C-alpha positions in Angstrom: 14.7 -19.9 4.9 15.6 -16.8 6.8 16.6 -16.5 10.4 17.1 -12.8 11.4 16.4 -10.2 14.1 14.1 -7.2 13.7 17.1 -4.9 12.4 17.9 -7.3 9.8 14.2 -7.9 8.8 13.9 -4.0 8.5 17.0 -3.9 6.1 15.7 -6.7 4.1 12.3 -5.1 3.7 13.9 -1.8 2.7 16.1 -3.5 0.1 13.2 -5.3 -1.4 11.1 -2.1 -1.5 14.0 -0.3 -3.2 14.2 -3.0 -6.0 10.4 -2.9 -6.5 10.1 0.9 -6.6 13.1 1.0 -9.1 11.2 -1.0 -11.6 9.3 1.9 -12.9 10.0 5.7 -12.9 6.4 6.3 -11.8 6.9 4.3 -8.6 10.3 5.5 -7.6 9.2 6.4 -4.0 5.9 4.6 -3.8 6.7 1.9 -1.2 8.4 4.4 1.0 5.6 6.9 0.9 2.9 4.3 1.4 4.8 3.1 4.5 5.2 6.6 5.8 1.4 7.3 5.2 0.4 4.0 6.8 2.5 4.5 9.9 1.1 8.1 10.3 -2.5 6.6 10.2 -1.5 3.8 12.6 -0.1 6.3 15.1 -3.4 8.3 14.9 -5.2 5.0 15.6 -3.0 4.3 18.7 -1.5 1.0 17.3 1.2 -0.4 19.7 4.8 -0.3 18.6 5.1 -3.9 17.7 2.2 -3.7 15.4 3.6 -0.5 13.9 6.9 -2.4 13.2 5.0 -5.1 11.4 2.9 -2.6 9.5 6.2 -0.7 8.5 7.6 -3.9 6.9 4.2 -4.8 5.3 4.1 -1.4 3.8 7.6 -1.7 2.3 6.9 -5.1 0.9 3.2 -4.7 -0.2 4.0 -4.4 -3.9 6.7 -7.0 -4.1 4.4 -9.0 -6.5 4.7 -6.3 -9.1 8.1 -7.6 -10.0 6.3 -10.3 -11.9 4.3 -7.8 -14.1 6.0 -6.4 -17.3 6.8 -2.7 -17.4 4.9 -2.6 -20.6 1.8 -2.9 -18.4 2.9 -0.9 -15.4 3.9 2.0 -17.5 1.2 1.8 -20.1 -0.3 5.3 -20.7 -3.6 4.0 -22.0 -6.3 1.7 -20.8 -5.3 -1.8 -19.9 -6.8 -4.8 -21.7 -8.9 -7.2 -19.7 -6.0 -9.6 -19.8 -3.4 -7.0 -18.6 -5.8 -5.9 -15.9 -6.2 -9.4 -14.6 -2.4 -9.7 -14.3 -2.3 -6.4 -12.3 -5.0 -7.7 -10.0 -2.8 -10.8 -9.2 0.1 -8.8 -7.8 -1.1 -9.0 -4.2 -1.5 -12.8 -4.6 2.2 -12.9 -5.7 3.3 -10.7 -2.8 1.7 -13.2 -0.4 3.1 -16.2 -2.1 6.7 -14.8 -1.9 6.5 -13.5 1.7 4.9 -16.7 3.1 8.0 -18.5 2.0 10.5 -16.2 3.8 10.9 -17.1 7.4 10.4 -13.9 9.5 7.9 -12.4 7.1 5.1 -15.0 7.1 3.0 -13.1 9.8 2.9 -10.0 7.7 2.2 -11.7 4.2 -1.6 -11.5 4.6 -1.5 -7.9 5.7 0.8 -6.8 2.9 -1.4 -8.8 0.4 -4.6 -6.9 1.6 -3.9 -3.5 0.4 -6.4 -3.8 -2.5 -9.1 -5.4 -0.5 -12.3 -3.5 0.0 -14.9 -3.4 2.9 -17.6 -4.3 0.4 -15.9 -7.4 -0.8 -15.2 -6.1 -4.3 -11.4 -5.8 -3.8 -8.6 -8.2 -4.9 -7.1 -10.7 -4.8 -9.2 -12.7 -2.1 -12.4 -10.5 -2.1 -12.3 -10.2 1.7 -15.2 -8.3 3.3 -15.2 -5.9 6.4 -13.5 -7.3 9.5 -12.1 -10.2 7.4 -9.6 -7.7 6.2 -6.8 -7.4 8.9 -6.6 -4.1 10.5 -3.1 -3.4 8.9 -4.5 -4.2 5.5 -7.2 -1.7 6.0 -4.6 0.9 6.9 -2.5 0.1 3.9 -5.5 0.3 1.7 -6.1 3.9 2.6 -2.5 4.7 2.4 -1.9 3.0 -1.0 -4.9 4.7 -2.6 -4.0 8.1 -1.2 -0.3 7.8 -2.4 -1.4 6.6 -5.9 -3.7 9.6 -6.3 -1.2 12.2 -5.2 1.6 10.7 -7.4 2.3 11.0 -11.1 1.1 8.1 -13.2 1.7 7.4 -16.9 -2.1 7.9 -17.5 -2.6 11.1 -15.5 -0.6 13.7 -13.4 -0.6 13.8 -9.5 -3.7 15.1 -8.0 -3.9 17.7 -5.3 -4.3 16.4 -1.7 -7.7 18.0 -1.4 -8.8 16.3 -4.6 -7.6 12.9 -3.5 -9.2 13.3 0.0 -12.6 13.9 -1.8 -12.3 10.7 -3.8 -11.3 8.8 -0.7 -14.4 10.2 1.2 -16.6 8.8 -1.6 -15.3 5.4 -0.4 -15.9 5.9 3.3 -17.5 2.9 4.8 -17.9 1.3 1.3 -14.4 0.5 0.3 -12.3 2.1 2.8 -12.4 1.9 6.6 -13.8 5.0 8.2 -11.4 5.0 11.1 -8.4 4.4 8.9 -9.6 7.4 6.8 -10.0 9.6 9.8 -6.5 8.5 10.8 -5.1 9.7 7.4 -6.9 13.1 7.7 -5.6 13.5 11.3 -2.1 12.5 10.2 -2.2 15.1 7.4 -3.4 17.7 9.7 -0.4 17.1 12.1 2.0 17.5 9.1 2.7 13.7 8.7 3.3 11.7 6.7 6.3 13.5 5.3 6.1 15.0 1.8 2.4 14.6 1.7 1.6 18.3 1.4 4.3 18.6 -1.3 1.9 17.3 -3.7 -1.0 19.8 -3.0 0.4 22.3 -5.4 
């Protein structure tokens, strides 16, 4: 059980994010970058400050479930086996299970665990569809995918921003929320999130 004010919750979220990101050299700044990107999108959408605060914590904590996945899978340079992929697909479920048990984080557990859901219902771990996905989860889905594409991974180098945006555009209205995608484009045009254009080269 945790009884804490907003400042303490923020520090706890940042601490958890640092532990998660330190698990692999390929995700050293992932949670922080996803959070920056998500907040940039949310500001473009005009989300109120309390919702921004919750989204910021959800962004920092969205990959908490990856602590349960071996590095031999996370850092694997080749294709995953069916069993390995199934374990990876469970990490949002593990994120939700952990957060629901921490007083103060229960409200954002579903949002944090929705970052791999898709509008067409083919996401994971709950196969939510359309408006069933909380707005914060739809924002995180765009932010997480963009960050992953523009960062180095064991199986490929980082993509240029323009290349990543073309891939995201193919998912407009199918897997990704169009408004959230527009929010990303608007945020990038304004020069936020920070460091986004550093991957363009």
